[in-house]
N, C-alpha and C positions, 0 to 999 in steps of 0.2 A: 589351486586359485577358488579362493573363500567364496561364499555364497552369498551375493548381494544383498540379499533380505536381511541378512544378520549384519548388516554394517548399519551405524544410526546414526542421525541426520546432529549437528553441532546440539552440544547440553546449552540445553536453553536453562535461564534463571525460571527454578521453582515459583519466584513472584510473576513474571510474565506469563508465567506457562497459565495456572491459576488466572489469570486477568483473562486469558483467550480465551478461554472456555466457554462455550455459546455464546459465540462474536457473531451475529446475524450481517453486518452490515461492515467493510471495510471504505473509508474513506482515505481520499489521498489528494494530499495536493501534487502539484503537477513540478512546477522548478526546482531543481535542488534533492528531490526527491524520483520522480520519475527519469530525469534529466541531470546532468551533472551541476543545474543551476546557471550555465553560461547559453549568451544569446547571442548567436550569430544573428548577421544581417550582411544581406550581398548589396551588390554598387546600388541594385536597383530599390534597393527597402526591402526584400523578402526578407522572411525570419527564415532562421534553419532553426531546428531539434532535433537532437538525436536521444533516439528511444531506446533502451536496452530489451532484446528481445526476451533474455529471460524472464523480465519483469511481467511480457506479454504473457507468456505461459504459465504465469503464477495466478496472473490474473482470471484468468480464464480456467485454470484448477480450483481454486478459492470459489467461482461461481458456480462448477461444475459439481462443489459441495456441497451448495446449497447456501451459499456466502451471498448476501448483495454486494457488489462490489459500486463506489459512487466518485467522483472525482473532481473536486472543490477547487477552482483556482482564482486567485485575483489580477489575473491578463485572461484576452482574447485572442484566440491564436487559431486561426484555419488550421492547423497542423495538428494543433493536440485535437480538434474535434476532429479530423480525417482516423486519425490513433483510434482514438476513444469508441468511433465508429467501427472502425475496422474489428475491434476487440470485442465489440460487445455488449459494451460497459450500458447497462441499461440509464443511468444519472451524471451528465454530465453539466454542471454548474458554472460556467466563466464568467469574468468581468465579477467576482464575489471579492470583495476586500474586507467583511467580516466574514470571517471561517466559521465563529460558533453559530452566527445567525444563520448559515447556511445550511449548517450540522445540524440543528433545532429543525427548522425548515421539515431538511428528509428524515428527521426523528418523527414528525407530524405525519407525513405522510403517508411514511411506511409503517409505522407503528411500530417501532424497534427502540426498548428503552437506552439510554443514555451505557447504563451497563452492558450491555449486545453491542455496542458500537466501537470500533479502533477506528484511532483517526492517525494518516502519516502526516507531520510534515516536519521543516526544517527551519523554520524562521520567524518571528517573534509575532508578525501574522497571526502563526496559526498556530499559539501558546494557548489562547482563550479553548480552541474547539480539542486541542491534547487535554487538558487540564478537565474542560466536561466529560471527553470519551470512556465508556469505560476501562480501555485501552490505549494510551497516549500512547504512539511510536516516533523515535524519530532518528536520525542518522549520524555519523560521527563527524561530518563535515557542516553539522546542524551549528547554529546559534548555540553556544556556553548558557545559555542562558535556558533555551527550549529544553538543551540535554540535561540541565538539570529538575527539570520538573515532569518529564519524560518518565514513562512506567520503562520500557526499552529502548534500548540503541542498537540499532542492524550494526554488524560487524563491518558491512558494507559500506560502499559511499552512496550517497546518490548518483543515480545514473549510471552504478554498478552493479545492479543486480539489491541492491537494500528493498525492493518494492518483494522477489521472488523471494527472499528471508523473511518479510515479514509474513509473506503468504505460505510458507512452510512452519511458521513459527506456527497463526493462525491452523493449519492442519495437522502437525503435530498434539497441539493442544485438544482437537477434537477428535482426534484419533483416528483421523482420513488420508494421511499421510502415506503409510505404507499402499492404501487402493490405489490411490492417485498416482504412484508411481508404478504400482505394478501392473497397468495397463502396458507399459513400454518395452515391459520383457518379455524377448517371445522364446518359445520353446528353442532347445537349440538339438 
């Protein structure tokens, strides 16, 4: 059996790796990124969302590596608030239609320059933030125009591990992926 540490993560495009080096803030949209973009409502009007557990651990790993995680969403949802609280996400901005303005506020509050910000979104309201950030990320099921302007498009679809893929990209670019994975290997 091969040594798991000799296997390599996916081959990342050189341009994406270069832009991912030194990222200090990962800002994420919710619907279409952390979820598959579908909204479900019960007969009582209760909203239901499905979050991918792989994404949650990825966000925890990048935070443990010193990268701040923020969530900027146009909708307001108690489910999103609960999920982000459970993950320990320090910055949640809900009801924010203008994602770029919200990102600028984070930029000013945290003192992190645009070149050190990654933003991940899937639709036209995300595009100004994607273009502002030093690394703009989208998903293959995102709007075609957004995909044209993003620096990196994940292989995984929104809600299917796309955030985890972006987190692995950031950890790889900053030389931290092996350490993030090694803690899960127990001696045999």
